[in-house]
C-alpha positions as CSV (number, residue, x, y, z in Angstrom):
1,X,87.0,67.7,105.6
2,X,84.0,65.5,104.6
3,X,81.3,67.6,103.0
4,X,78.7,66.7,105.7
5,X,81.2,67.6,108.5
6,X,81.8,71.0,106.8
7,X,78.1,71.7,106.6
8,X,77.8,70.7,110.3
9,X,80.6,73.1,111.2
10,X,79.0,75.9,109.3
11,X,75.7,75.2,111.0
12,X,77.4,75.4,114.4
13,X,79.2,78.6,113.6
14,X,76.1,80.3,112.2
15,X,74.3,79.4,115.4
16,X,77.0,80.9,117.6
17,X,77.3,84.1,115.6
18,X,73.5,84.7,115.5
19,X,73.3,84.8,119.3
20,X,74.9,88.3,118.9
21,X,76.6,87.9,122.3
22,X,80.0,89.0,120.9
23,X,81.2,90.7,117.7
24,X,81.1,88.3,114.7
25,X,84.8,88.5,113.9
26,X,85.6,87.6,117.5
27,X,83.3,84.6,117.4
28,X,84.7,83.4,114.1
29,X,88.3,83.8,115.2
30,X,87.6,81.9,118.5
31,X,85.9,79.1,116.6
32,X,88.8,78.6,114.3
33,X,91.4,78.7,117.1
34,X,89.5,75.9,118.8
35,X,89.4,73.8,115.6
36,X,92.9,73.6,114.3
37,X,92.0,70.8,111.9
38,X,90.3,73.3,109.6
39,X,92.5,74.2,106.7
40,X,92.8,77.7,105.1
41,X,90.3,77.0,102.3
42,X,87.7,75.6,104.8
43,X,88.2,78.6,107.1
44,X,87.8,81.0,104.2
45,X,84.6,79.3,103.0
46,X,83.1,79.1,106.5
47,X,83.9,82.8,107.1
48,X,82.4,83.8,103.8
49,X,79.2,81.8,104.4
50,X,78.7,83.3,107.9
51,X,79.1,86.8,106.6
52,X,76.6,86.2,103.8
53,X,74.1,85.1,106.5
54,X,74.7,88.3,108.4
55,X,74.5,90.5,105.3
56,X,71.4,88.9,104.0
57,X,69.8,87.8,107.2
58,X,66.2,88.9,106.5
59,X,66.2,87.4,103.0
60,X,67.7,84.1,104.1
61,X,65.4,83.8,107.1
62,X,62.4,84.3,104.8
63,X,63.7,81.7,102.3
64,X,64.5,79.3,105.2
65,X,60.9,79.2,106.2
66,X,60.1,77.1,103.2
67,X,62.6,74.4,104.1
68,X,62.6,71.7,106.7
69,X,65.1,70.7,109.4
70,X,66.9,72.9,111.9
71,X,66.8,76.6,111.0
72,X,70.6,77.2,111.4
73,X,71.3,74.3,109.1
74,X,69.0,75.9,106.4
75,X,70.7,79.2,106.9
76,X,74.1,77.5,106.6
77,X,73.1,75.9,103.4
78,X,72.0,79.2,101.9
79,X,75.1,80.9,103.2
80,X,77.4,78.3,101.7
81,X,75.5,78.3,98.4
82,X,75.9,82.1,98.1
83,X,79.6,82.0,99.1
84,X,80.3,79.4,96.4
85,X,78.2,81.2,93.7
86,X,79.7,82.0,90.3
87,X,81.5,78.7,90.5
88,X,82.2,78.6,86.7
89,X,84.7,81.5,87.1
90,X,86.6,80.1,90.1
91,X,87.9,76.5,90.6
92,X,87.9,76.9,94.4
93,X,84.3,78.0,94.4
94,X,83.4,75.2,92.0
95,X,84.9,72.7,94.5
96,X,83.0,74.3,97.3
97,X,79.8,74.1,95.4
98,X,80.2,70.4,94.6
99,X,81.1,69.8,98.3
100,X,77.9,71.5,99.4
101,X,75.8,69.5,97.0
102,X,77.4,66.3,98.2
103,X,76.3,67.1,101.8
104,X,72.6,67.7,100.9
105,X,69.7,65.3,100.6
106,X,67.6,65.2,97.4
107,X,64.9,67.2,99.2
108,X,67.4,69.8,100.3
109,X,68.9,70.1,96.8
110,X,65.4,70.7,95.4
111,X,64.7,73.3,98.1
112,X,67.9,75.1,97.4
113,X,67.3,75.2,93.7
114,X,63.8,76.7,94.4
115,X,65.3,79.4,96.7
116,X,67.9,80.4,94.2
117,X,65.3,80.7,91.4
118,X,63.3,83.4,93.3
119,X,63.4,86.5,91.1
120,X,64.9,89.6,92.8
121,X,62.0,91.8,91.7
122,X,59.6,89.5,93.6
123,X,61.2,90.2,97.0
124,X,59.7,92.6,99.5
125,X,61.7,95.7,100.3
126,X,63.1,94.4,103.7
127,X,64.4,91.2,101.9
128,X,66.1,93.4,99.3
129,X,67.8,95.9,101.7
130,X,68.3,93.5,104.6
131,X,68.4,96.3,107.2
132,X,66.5,96.6,110.4
133,X,63.4,98.8,109.8
134,X,64.6,101.6,112.1
135,X,67.9,101.8,110.3
136,X,66.3,101.7,106.8
137,X,64.1,104.6,107.8
138,X,67.0,106.6,109.2
139,X,69.0,106.1,105.9
140,X,66.0,106.8,103.7
141,X,65.4,110.1,105.5
142,X,68.9,111.3,104.2
143,X,68.8,109.9,100.6
144,X,66.4,109.8,97.7
145,X,65.1,106.4,96.7
146,X,67.6,105.4,94.0
147,X,70.5,106.6,96.3
148,X,69.1,104.5,99.2
149,X,69.0,101.3,97.1
150,X,72.5,101.9,95.8
151,X,73.7,102.3,99.5
152,X,71.8,99.2,100.5
153,X,73.5,97.2,97.7
154,X,76.9,98.5,98.6
155,X,76.4,97.7,102.3
156,X,75.5,94.1,101.2
157,X,79.0,93.6,99.6
158,X,82.3,92.9,101.2
159,X,84.7,95.9,101.6
160,X,87.9,96.1,99.6
161,X,91.3,95.7,101.4
162,X,93.0,99.1,101.7
163,X,96.6,99.7,102.9
164,X,98.3,102.8,104.1
165,X,101.9,103.3,103.1
166,X,104.1,104.4,106.0
167,X,105.7,107.6,104.5
168,X,108.6,107.3,107.0
169,X,109.8,104.2,105.3
170,X,108.7,104.2,101.6
171,X,106.9,106.0,98.8
172,X,103.6,104.6,97.4
173,X,105.1,103.9,94.0
174,X,107.9,101.8,95.6
175,X,105.4,99.7,97.6
176,X,103.3,99.2,94.5
177,X,106.4,97.6,92.8
178,X,107.0,95.4,95.9
179,X,103.5,94.1,95.9
180,X,103.6,93.4,92.2
181,X,106.8,91.4,92.7
182,X,104.9,89.4,95.4
183,X,102.1,88.6,93.0
184,X,99.6,91.0,94.7
185,X,97.5,93.3,92.5
186,X,97.1,96.8,93.9
187,X,96.4,100.3,92.7
188,X,96.5,103.7,94.3
189,X,93.4,104.8,96.2
190,X,91.6,107.6,94.4
191,X,91.6,110.1,97.3
192,X,94.3,109.3,99.9
193,X,97.8,110.0,98.8
194,X,99.0,107.3,101.2
195,X,96.6,104.5,100.2
196,X,96.7,101.3,98.1
197,X,93.7,99.2,97.2
198,X,94.5,95.5,97.0
199,X,92.7,93.0,94.8
200,X,91.4,89.8,96.3
201,X,92.2,88.5,99.8
202,X,95.9,88.0,99.9
203,X,97.6,86.9,103.2
204,X,99.7,89.8,104.4
205,X,101.1,88.4,107.6
206,X,104.4,87.3,106.0
207,X,104.6,90.0,103.4
208,X,107.9,91.9,103.9
209,X,106.3,95.3,103.5
210,X,103.8,94.4,106.3
211,X,106.4,92.7,108.6
212,X,108.7,95.7,108.5
213,X,106.0,98.3,108.9
214,X,106.1,99.8,105.4
215,X,102.3,99.2,105.1
216,X,99.4,99.0,107.5
217,X,95.8,97.9,106.9
218,X,93.6,101.0,107.0
219,X,90.5,102.0,105.1
220,X,91.0,105.0,102.8
221,X,88.3,106.9,104.7
222,X,90.2,106.5,107.9
223,X,93.3,107.8,106.3
224,X,91.5,111.0,105.3
225,X,90.8,111.7,109.0
226,X,94.6,111.9,109.6
227,X,94.8,114.3,106.6
228,X,92.1,116.5,108.1
229,X,94.0,116.7,111.3
230,X,97.2,117.7,109.4
231,X,99.6,117.2,112.3
232,X,102.9,118.8,111.7
233,X,106.5,118.2,112.8
234,X,107.3,119.0,116.4
235,X,103.7,119.5,117.5
236,X,101.9,118.2,120.6
237,X,99.0,116.0,119.3
238,X,96.4,113.8,120.9
239,X,94.4,110.9,119.4
240,X,91.7,110.9,122.1
241,X,90.1,107.5,121.4
242,X,93.0,105.7,119.9
243,X,91.9,102.1,120.2
244,X,94.4,99.8,118.4
245,X,96.0,102.9,116.9
246,X,95.4,102.8,113.2
247,X,94.9,106.5,113.0
248,X,97.6,107.1,115.6
249,X,100.2,105.5,113.3
250,X,99.1,107.6,110.3
251,X,99.3,110.8,112.4
252,X,102.7,109.9,113.8
253,X,104.0,109.2,110.3
254,X,102.7,112.6,109.1
255,X,104.6,114.2,112.0
256,X,107.7,112.4,110.7
257,X,108.2,110.8,114.1
258,X,108.8,114.2,115.8
259,X,106.9,116.1,118.5
260,X,104.8,114.2,121.0
261,X,101.7,112.2,120.1
262,X,99.5,110.9,122.9
263,X,97.3,107.8,122.2
264,X,94.5,107.9,124.8
265,X,92.0,105.2,125.3
266,X,89.9,103.8,128.2
267,X,90.8,100.3,127.2
268,X,94.3,99.2,128.1
269,X,93.6,96.0,126.2
270,X,93.0,97.9,122.9
271,X,96.1,99.9,123.5
272,X,98.1,96.7,123.9
273,X,97.2,96.0,120.2
274,X,99.0,99.2,119.3
275,X,102.4,98.0,120.7
276,X,103.4,95.5,118.0
277,X,102.2,97.9,115.2
278,X,104.1,100.7,116.8
279,X,107.3,98.6,116.9
280,X,106.9,97.9,113.2
281,X,106.2,101.5,112.3
282,X,109.6,103.0,113.3
283,X,107.8,105.8,115.3
284,X,109.4,107.0,118.5
285,X,107.0,109.9,119.2
286,X,103.9,108.0,120.3
287,X,102.9,107.7,124.0
288,X,100.0,105.3,124.7
289,X,98.1,106.2,127.8
290,X,95.2,104.2,129.3
291,X,92.7,106.6,131.0
292,X,89.9,105.8,133.4
293,X,87.4,108.1,131.6
294,X,87.3,111.3,129.5
295,X,87.8,113.4,132.7
296,X,90.9,111.6,133.8
297,X,93.4,113.7,135.8
298,X,96.0,113.0,133.1
299,X,93.8,114.7,130.6
300,X,93.3,117.7,132.9
301,X,97.1,118.2,133.3
302,X,97.4,118.6,129.5
303,X,94.5,121.1,129.2
304,X,95.3,123.9,126.7
305,X,98.6,122.4,125.5
306,X,97.7,120.5,122.4
307,X,98.2,121.8,118.8
308,X,95.8,119.2,117.4
309,X,93.3,116.7,118.9
310,X,91.4,114.0,117.0
311,X,88.3,112.6,118.7
312,X,87.5,109.4,116.8
313,X,84.5,108.8,119.1
314,X,82.9,105.5,120.1
315,X,80.0,105.1,117.7
316,X,77.6,102.6,116.3
317,X,80.0,101.7,113.5
318,X,77.2,101.6,111.0
319,X,79.4,103.0,108.3
320,X,81.4,99.8,108.4
321,X,78.6,97.3,107.7
322,X,80.5,95.9,104.7
323,X,83.1,94.7,107.2
324,X,81.0,94.2,110.2
325,X,77.5,93.3,109.1
326,X,76.5,92.0,112.5
327,X,76.5,95.6,113.8
328,X,73.2,96.4,112.2
329,X,71.6,93.6,114.2
330,X,73.4,94.4,117.4
331,X,72.7,98.1,117.5
332,X,69.3,99.6,118.4
333,X,67.8,103.1,118.7
334,X,68.3,102.8,122.4
335,X,72.0,102.0,122.1
336,X,72.4,104.9,119.6
337,X,70.8,107.3,122.2
338,X,73.3,106.1,124.8
339,X,76.2,106.6,122.4
340,X,75.2,110.2,121.5
341,X,75.3,111.2,125.2
342,X,78.8,109.7,125.5
343,X,80.0,111.3,122.2
344,X,79.0,114.8,123.4
345,X,80.7,114.3,126.7
346,X,83.9,113.0,125.1
347,X,84.1,115.8,122.6
348,X,83.6,118.5,125.3
349,X,86.3,116.9,127.4
350,X,88.8,116.6,124.5
351,X,88.2,120.2,123.5
352,X,89.8,121.3,126.8
353,X,93.1,119.9,125.5
354,X,93.2,122.3,122.5
355,X,95.3,125.4,122.8
356,X,94.4,128.8,121.2
357,X,94.9,128.5,117.5
358,X,94.8,124.7,117.7
359,X,92.7,122.3,115.7
360,X,90.0,119.9,116.9
361,X,88.5,117.1,114.7
362,X,85.5,115.0,115.7
363,X,84.9,111.8,113.7
364,X,82.8,108.7,113.7
365,X,82.3,105.7,111.3
366,X,78.6,106.1,111.5
367,X,76.0,107.1,108.8
368,X,73.5,108.5,111.3
369,X,73.0,112.3,111.7
370,X,72.3,111.8,115.5
371,X,75.9,110.7,115.9
372,X,77.3,113.2,113.4
373,X,75.8,116.6,112.5
374,X,73.7,116.7,115.6
375,X,76.8,116.3,117.9
376,X,78.7,119.0,115.9
377,X,75.8,121.5,116.0
378,X,75.4,121.0,119.7
379,X,79.1,121.6,120.2
380,X,78.8,124.8,118.1
381,X,76.1,126.1,120.4
382,X,78.0,125.3,123.6
383,X,81.6,126.0,122.7
384,X,81.7,129.6,121.5
385,X,85.6,129.7,121.6
386,X,85.7,127.2,118.7
387,X,85.2,128.3,115.1
388,X,84.1,125.8,112.4
389,X,86.6,125.0,109.7
390,X,85.6,123.7,106.2
391,X,86.6,120.1,105.7
392,X,86.5,120.6,101.9
393,X,89.0,123.5,102.2
394,X,91.4,121.4,104.4
395,X,91.2,118.4,102.0
396,X,91.9,120.7,99.0
397,X,94.9,122.1,100.8
398,X,96.1,118.5,101.4
399,X,95.8,117.9,97.6
400,X,93.0,115.3,97.9
401,X,91.3,114.9,94.5
402,X,87.7,116.0,94.2
403,X,87.6,117.1,97.9
404,X,84.3,118.9,97.5
405,X,82.6,115.7,96.6
406,X,83.7,114.1,99.9
407,X,81.8,116.6,101.9
408,X,78.2,117.3,102.7
409,X,76.2,120.1,101.0
410,X,74.0,122.3,103.1
411,X,71.0,124.5,102.3
412,X,73.0,127.4,103.6
413,X,75.7,127.8,100.9
414,X,78.2,129.2,103.5
415,X,78.1,125.8,105.2
416,X,78.8,123.8,102.0
417,X,81.7,121.4,102.4
418,X,81.9,121.9,106.1
419,X,81.6,118.3,107.1
420,X,83.4,115.3,105.7
421,X,80.6,112.8,104.8
422,X,81.8,109.6,103.2
423,X,79.3,107.0,101.8
424,X,80.3,103.4,100.7
425,X,78.2,103.6,97.5
426,X,79.4,107.0,96.4
427,X,83.1,106.9,97.5
428,X,84.0,103.2,97.8
429,X,85.1,103.7,101.4
430,X,83.6,103.0,104.8
431,X,81.0,105.5,105.9
432,X,82.8,108.3,107.8
433,X,81.9,111.7,109.2
434,X,84.2,114.4,110.5
435,X,83.8,118.0,111.7
436,X,86.7,120.4,112.3
437,X,87.1,123.4,114.5
438,X,89.9,125.9,115.4
439,X,90.1,127.3,118.9
440,X,90.2,131.1,118.9
């Protein structure tokens, strides 16, 4: 593609994404589907540039003020420049950098050089952390100043690619060898015994281990939720907000394909995404069920019958900003308040499924206490038949390394390690929270 045409395409894509009418990944995917003439390298560069704009939106908008021409073109230039930085170490980035320069006028080249020369220490705080003010304040309230800036830096970086080995089909060491033979660098994840962390951005679609269901893409933190649930052979288990089923598949494999595992969700469309993954997995114990709401009659009929229930509640997703940076611009304090009401209702409804002696796990991929500890404390006060269980103790039993360091520390020492609390800058995973109870 001609350099000017590539810059025009990036400008158009940036404009579409910044409307925030739909999730950024859906907008980018649709844009590429409608433009089949774009090659793999062009798609990768455009995608990287758009996500740079989303991650560094406040900074790039500030720098764009000093330029001329349409705003979205200036943002596209800055995004492409950042996406092709460090060109000396990467021939592909070097070509992308030269392509960008070929598309710019002399005035734009001069402006870009001036923008890139701005010292980091001269930036105002919002242009360094690139978070909405309300979110920055909510995170600062939980962390000391150095910790906050480490988190902000981590959230501004792309997430690694994690895989989960399907224990029904292979051992982790075996899959490592297969990936090595395929020229893919990977290493065991530090905490999950099922996880592999892959270097770079390899295409997995035709990888035999992916095609035959030996591996699935799943963040290490998400894998730990399945370990907390600790579903056993022959049990009755429910994944209450299953979505496309990543955790469902991990739970089913832990059950060794036995028992009965219900995958509930209010979105039949999301559950459709589970079907091809389920076919690859080799599991025969999973039953996807689309429900109308958390009080659906099909839920009531199963009340008190489940050994284990996972509630991966709808949430802000603010723990996944490395993957979905648009969420910080699409969420608001008002939307968080609406979510917390829904989360409490869903948890209370799911709790009815748990039989005496059964386990209940509430989880989110949020960093906000309103969606996490506050929901768990409210449940404690309202549901006296449920006793809290230490997440640190459960992870230690599951032989997760350094389990205590994955949990929150409380002023009351008896509550130390009660909640799973994962932070991207501390643990190298998405931000996750989980609370666990046992029904008396």
